[in-house]
C-alpha positions in Angstrom: 0.1 0.0 0.0 1.2 3.5 -0.9 2.2 5.5 2.2 -0.1 8.5 2.8 2.8 10.5 4.0 5.2 9.9 1.3 7.0 12.8 -0.1 5.0 14.9 -2.7 6.6 16.0 -5.9 7.2 19.7 -4.5 8.8 18.2 -1.4 11.1 16.0 -3.5 12.0 18.9 -5.7 12.8 21.3 -2.8 15.0 18.7 -1.0 16.7 17.5 -4.2 17.5 21.1 -5.2 18.5 22.2 -1.8 20.9 19.2 -1.8 22.5 19.9 -5.1 22.9 23.6 -4.4 24.4 23.2 -1.0 26.9 20.5 -2.2 28.1 22.9 -4.9 28.1 25.9 -2.5 30.1 24.1 0.1 32.9 23.5 -2.4 33.3 27.1 -2.8 32.9 28.0 0.9 35.4 25.4 2.1 38.0 26.7 -0.4 37.3 30.3 0.6 37.8 29.2 4.2 41.1 27.5 3.4 42.5 30.8 2.0 40.7 33.2 4.3 42.8 35.8 6.1 40.3 38.3 7.0 39.3 37.8 10.7 36.0 39.7 10.3 34.8 37.6 7.4 35.8 34.3 8.9 32.9 33.7 11.4 30.3 34.6 8.7 32.1 32.1 6.4 32.2 29.5 9.1 28.5 29.9 9.6 27.8 29.4 6.0 29.9 26.3 5.8 28.1 24.9 8.9 24.7 25.7 7.4 25.5 23.9 4.0 26.8 20.8 5.9 23.7 20.8 8.1 21.4 20.9 4.9 23.4 17.9 3.4 23.2 15.9 6.5 19.5 16.5 7.2 18.5 15.8 3.6 20.6 12.5 3.4 18.9 11.3 6.6 15.3 12.0 5.1 16.3 10.4 1.7 17.7 7.3 3.5 14.7 6.9 5.6 12.4 7.1 2.5 14.7 4.8 0.6 15.1 7.5 -2.0 18.4 7.8 -4.0 20.8 10.5 -2.8 21.9 12.8 -5.5 25.5 12.7 -6.5 26.0 16.4 -6.3 29.5 17.7 -5.7 32.3 16.9 -3.2 35.8 17.7 -2.2 36.9 15.9 -5.4 35.6 19.0 -7.2 37.9 21.3 -5.3 41.8 21.7 -5.3 42.4 23.2 -2.0 46.2 23.6 -2.6 45.5 25.7 -5.9 46.6 29.2 -5.3 44.0 31.8 -4.2 41.8 32.8 -7.2 39.5 35.3 -5.4 40.4 37.9 -2.6 38.6 37.7 0.8 35.9 40.4 -0.1 34.7 38.2 -2.9 34.1 35.5 -0.5 31.8 37.9 1.5 30.0 39.0 -1.6 29.5 35.3 -2.7 27.9 34.6 0.6 25.7 37.6 0.3 24.5 36.6 -3.2 24.2 33.0 -2.6 21.9 33.6 0.6 20.0 36.4 -1.3 18.9 33.8 -3.8 18.5 31.1 -1.1 16.1 33.3 0.9 13.8 33.6 -2.0 14.2 29.8 -2.9 13.3 28.5 0.7 10.6 31.0 1.1 8.9 29.8 -2.2 9.5 26.1 -1.3 8.0 26.6 2.1 4.7 27.6 0.5 4.6 24.3 -1.6 5.3 21.6 1.0 2.8 20.1 3.4 4.4 17.2 5.5 5.1 18.5 8.9 8.8 17.4 9.1 9.4 19.0 5.7 7.6 22.2 6.5 9.7 22.5 9.7 12.8 21.8 7.9 12.3 24.6 5.3 11.1 27.0 7.8 14.4 26.5 9.6 16.4 26.9 6.4 14.6 30.1 5.6 15.4 31.5 9.1 19.0 30.4 9.0 19.5 31.7 5.4 17.9 35.0 6.3 20.4 35.4 9.2 23.4 34.6 7.0 22.3 37.0 4.4 21.9 39.8 7.0 25.3 39.0 8.7 26.9 39.3 5.1 25.0 42.5 4.3 25.9 44.1 7.6 29.5 43.3 7.2 29.6 44.6 3.6 28.0 47.7 4.9 30.7 48.1 7.7 33.5 47.5 5.2 32.0 50.0 2.7 31.6 47.5 -0.1 27.8 47.5 -0.4 26.4 50.1 -2.9 23.0 51.1 -1.5 20.0 51.2 -3.9 19.1 54.7 -5.2 17.2 56.9 -3.0 14.2 59.2 -4.0 12.4 62.1 -2.5 9.3 61.3 -0.5 6.0 62.4 -2.2 3.8 65.0 -0.6 0.7 62.9 -1.0 -0.5 59.5 -2.5 -1.3 59.9 -6.2 -3.4 57.8 -8.7 -1.8 56.6 -12.0 -2.6 59.0 -14.8 -4.1 57.6 -18.1 -1.4 56.0 -20.2 -0.6 57.2 -23.8 -0.4 54.9 -26.7 2.5 52.4 -27.1 4.1 54.6 -29.8 3.9 57.8 -27.7 5.3 56.0 -24.6 8.3 54.7 -26.7 9.1 58.0 -28.6 7.6 60.6 -26.4 8.6 61.9 -23.1 8.9 59.1 -20.4 7.7 59.5 -16.9 10.2 59.2 -14.1 11.0 55.6 -12.8 8.9 54.6 -9.9 10.4 53.1 -6.6 10.0 49.4 -7.7 11.6 50.1 -11.1 14.5 51.8 -9.5 15.1 49.0 -7.0 14.9 46.3 -9.7 17.4 48.2 -11.9 19.8 48.4 -9.0 19.6 44.7 -8.2 20.1 43.6 -11.8 23.3 45.6 -11.8 24.4 44.4 -8.6 24.0 40.6 -9.3 25.6 41.0 -12.7 28.7 42.7 -11.1 29.1 39.8 -8.7 28.6 37.3 -11.7 31.1 39.3 -13.7 33.9 38.8 -11.1 32.9 35.1 -10.7 33.1 34.6 -14.5 36.4 36.6 -14.7 38.0 34.0 -12.4 36.5 31.0 -14.2 37.6 32.2 -17.6 41.1 33.0 -16.3 41.7 29.4 -15.1 39.6 27.5 -17.9 41.7 25.3 -20.1 38.8 23.7 -22.1 38.2 25.9 -25.2 34.5 25.2 -25.6 33.8 26.0 -21.8 35.9 29.0 -22.1 33.8 30.3 -25.0 30.7 29.7 -23.1 31.9 31.6 -20.1 33.0 34.4 -22.3 29.5 34.7 -23.7 28.2 34.9 -20.1 30.6 37.7 -19.3 29.6 39.7 -22.2 25.9 39.1 -21.4 26.6 40.4 -17.8 28.4 43.4 -19.1 25.7 44.1 -21.6 23.1 44.2 -18.7 25.3 46.4 -16.5 25.7 48.8 -19.4 22.0 49.0 -20.3 20.8 49.7 -17.0 23.5 52.0 -15.8 22.9 54.0 -19.0 19.1 54.2 -18.0 19.9 55.4 -14.5 22.3 58.0 -15.9 19.7 59.2 -18.4 17.3 59.6 -15.5 19.8 61.7 -13.7 20.4 58.9 -11.2 23.8 57.8 -10.2 24.8 54.6 -11.8 26.2 51.8 -9.7 29.9 51.9 -9.1 31.7 48.6 -9.1 34.1 47.7 -6.2 37.7 46.7 -7.2 37.7 43.4 -9.1 38.6 40.9 -6.5 40.3 38.3 -8.9 44.0 37.3 -8.5 46.3 36.6 -11.2 46.3 32.8 -10.8 45.6 30.7 -13.8 45.4 27.3 -11.9 41.8 26.2 -11.5 40.7 25.3 -7.9 37.4 24.1 -9.2 36.3 21.2 -11.5 34.8 22.2 -14.9 31.7 20.5 -13.9 31.3 22.5 -10.7 31.9 25.7 -12.6 29.5 25.1 -15.4 26.8 23.9 -12.8 27.2 27.1 -10.8 26.8 29.4 -13.9 23.9 27.3 -15.0 22.1 27.6 -11.6 22.7 31.4 -11.3 21.5 31.8 -14.9 18.2 30.0 -14.0 17.8 32.4 -11.1 18.5 35.3 -13.4 15.7 34.4 -15.8 13.2 34.3 -12.9 14.4 37.6 -11.5 14.2 39.4 -15.0 10.7 37.9 -15.2 9.8 39.3 -11.9 11.3 42.8 -12.9 9.2 42.7 -16.1 5.9 41.9 -14.2 6.2 45.1 -12.0 7.6 47.5 -14.6 5.0 49.8 -16.3 7.3 51.7 -18.5 7.4 50.2 -21.9 10.9 50.8 -22.7 12.0 48.8 -19.6 9.6 46.0 -20.7 11.4 45.8 -24.2 14.7 45.6 -22.5 13.5 42.9 -20.1 11.9 41.0 -22.8 14.9 41.0 -25.2 17.4 40.1 -22.3 15.2 37.3 -21.1 15.3 35.7 -24.5 19.2 36.1 -24.6 19.6 34.7 -21.0 17.3 31.7 -21.8 19.4 31.0 -24.9 22.5 31.2 -22.8 21.0 28.9 -20.2 19.9 26.3 -22.9 23.4 26.3 -24.3 24.8 25.5 -20.8 22.4 22.7 -20.4 23.3 21.2 -23.5 27.1 21.5 -22.7 26.5 19.8 -19.3 24.3 16.9 -21.1 26.8 16.3 -23.8 29.6 15.8 -21.0 27.3 13.6 -18.8 27.4 16.2 -16.0 23.7 17.0 -15.8 22.1 15.0 -13.0 18.3 15.3 -13.7 15.4 15.7 -11.3 13.6 12.5 -10.3 11.0 11.8 -13.1 7.4 10.8 -12.9 6.1 7.6 -14.6 5.7 7.8 -18.5 2.4 6.1 -18.6 2.0 6.7 -22.4 5.1 4.8 -23.1 4.2 2.0 -20.7 0.8 1.7 -22.6 2.5 1.6 -25.9 4.7 -1.3 -24.6 
């Protein structure tokens, strides 16, 4: 008889993706920890390492009790701890900030899709822990002066109703209204996450020996630079100050500390998140020029993400989510 409390498909998805993401993240975190010299960053880094290890241990325990296959994921075999430092300490802090910024959204969304009591408790805990790690990283970035705050705007005197919108042509070629608070915020975060991605990709490209993967990463770097340029230009035209990048935190090393599989998976994962976030920015933007930029960029990012999945599949690196039963095929047989 089928167990009533067997894991549902959203619960399997949440556990599986959490395991994969944390097994990959732990590789980077332990490498950063091996080279860390900054005594202020080290406690945050240790907390992030402990969190990822806890996730892996707890999910392994659940999968074992369910007699569910544990994903292969990533391990210390995907890291060369003796390779020279590739990123400076400040990037390790930015990495924790960005990874847990994404994790807060992921755990929050997953929490709304699970129902079994132990899984609900698990993801509620992950959401709380990840939020705390994100805030620790954010506060330390602020104290070190490496966090570029989102644009500020004058407070309105009173609440206003949206005026009647002109036609599409008038909107595109006529005078545009000023960016609203939501649009300004989304533009800032698009620029911010692409700066962090640009630094990550710069390091990957620098150490990559495989010509095909290097070309793929170079495409990603150009796509990140394009987004930064487009949205900084919009801010400047609006008389807003564009985001100013912190100094590039990549060393001169050409020896890779990470496996090609780990680097490609990381870019694939962050690209998937980028598609979701561009879609969200599109959904809350009322200016048609922004909608055009978002729509065109989403198509480019989706193509880049698809190319990455093809590369991973061709090399036998893409570990697929558990599949349902193909009943049509069974019927044909």
